[in-house]
C-alpha positions in Angstrom: -79.2 173.5 49.2 -78.0 173.9 45.8 -79.5 176.8 43.9 -78.9 177.9 40.0 -77.9 181.4 39.5 -81.6 182.9 39.5 -81.6 181.8 43.0 -84.8 179.8 43.4 -84.0 176.5 45.2 -87.1 175.0 43.0 -84.6 175.6 39.8 -82.6 172.5 38.8 -79.1 173.1 38.1 -78.2 173.0 33.8 -76.0 170.4 32.8 -73.1 172.9 32.2 -73.8 174.3 36.0 -73.3 170.6 37.5 -70.0 170.2 35.6 -68.7 173.3 36.9 -69.5 171.8 40.4 -67.5 169.0 39.3 -64.0 170.8 39.6 -65.1 172.0 43.2 -65.4 168.4 44.6 -69.5 168.2 44.3 -71.2 165.5 43.1 -71.8 165.5 39.4 -74.5 163.9 37.4 -76.8 164.7 34.1 -80.5 164.4 34.7 -80.0 162.6 37.8 -77.8 159.8 36.1 -74.9 158.0 36.8 -72.3 158.5 34.4 -68.6 157.1 33.7 -65.8 158.6 30.9 -64.2 156.5 28.6 -61.0 158.2 28.0 -60.5 156.4 24.3 -62.6 154.6 21.7 -60.8 151.7 22.4 -61.2 151.6 26.1 -62.4 148.4 27.9 -63.1 150.5 31.3 -64.6 153.9 31.9 -64.0 156.2 34.8 -67.1 156.4 37.5 -67.5 160.0 37.8 -69.7 159.5 41.1 -69.7 156.8 43.7 -71.9 154.0 42.3 -73.5 151.6 44.7 -74.1 147.2 43.6 -77.1 147.7 41.1 -77.4 151.3 40.0 -77.3 151.6 36.3 -74.4 154.1 34.6 -74.2 155.0 31.6 -71.2 155.3 29.3 -72.5 157.8 26.6 -75.9 155.8 25.0 -74.3 152.5 26.8 -76.3 151.4 30.4 -74.5 149.2 32.5 -75.2 148.0 35.9 -72.6 148.5 38.5 -72.1 144.8 40.0 -70.2 146.3 43.2 -70.3 149.3 45.1 -67.3 152.0 43.0 -65.9 154.9 44.1 -65.4 157.8 42.1 -62.5 157.8 40.1 -62.5 154.4 40.0 -63.0 152.1 37.0 -65.9 150.0 36.0 -65.1 146.8 33.2 -67.7 148.1 29.9 -67.1 144.9 28.1 -66.0 141.5 29.2 -62.3 141.2 30.1 -61.0 137.5 29.5 -58.4 136.2 32.3 -54.9 137.4 30.9 -56.3 140.2 28.4 -54.9 143.5 28.7 -56.9 146.3 30.8 -56.8 149.3 28.3 -57.6 153.0 29.6 -56.6 156.1 27.7 -56.0 153.7 24.5 -53.1 152.0 26.1 -52.6 148.7 28.3 -52.9 149.5 31.7 -52.8 145.9 33.5 -53.5 142.5 32.9 -56.8 141.5 34.0 -56.3 138.7 37.1 -59.3 137.0 36.4 -62.4 136.9 34.1 -64.1 140.6 34.4 -67.6 141.0 34.1 -69.6 143.7 32.4 -70.6 146.5 35.4 -67.2 145.0 37.6 -64.8 147.1 39.7 -61.6 147.0 38.4 -59.1 147.8 40.4 -55.7 146.3 41.7 -58.1 143.5 43.4 -58.2 142.0 39.5 -55.7 143.7 37.8 -51.9 142.8 37.4 -49.1 145.2 37.3 -47.3 145.1 33.9 -44.6 147.6 34.1 -42.2 144.9 33.0 -44.0 144.5 29.7 -44.1 148.0 29.2 -40.5 148.0 28.3 -40.8 146.3 25.6 -44.1 147.4 24.0 -44.4 150.1 21.4 -46.8 153.2 21.1 -48.3 155.2 18.5 -47.1 158.9 19.1 
C-alpha cells in the first residue's frame, strides 16, 4: 500500500506525490479522476495517462469526456469530433488523417488513422 511521507497508510497522497509516482510507472490519477493531457491548444486528441475502461469519465482540464472504448495508457482519445479525411492534431501538428468519422471519447490509433508521411514533405510548419 502506498503511503504519504507521514507513513500512515490512511493518509492520501498529495497531487505532487501522485505526479512523482507517474515517472516511476505507477498509476497516476488526481483525486481519483482519470485524466488525459492535451499537448497543444489546437489539438483534437489528448493522451490518456492511465488505462481507461469504456464508460469511464476522462478529464482533459475541465472538459469531461466519456470513454467509448477501453483505452490504454499513452494512447489518444478524441476530445472533439473528427470528420473522415480531416487531420488528427497532436503537439499542434497533423499526425495522421481520420479513416472514418471519429466521435468524442473514441480511441484514436492506427485502426482509424491514416499515415500522412508523404504529405508531410509538402507541409509548412511555423518555427
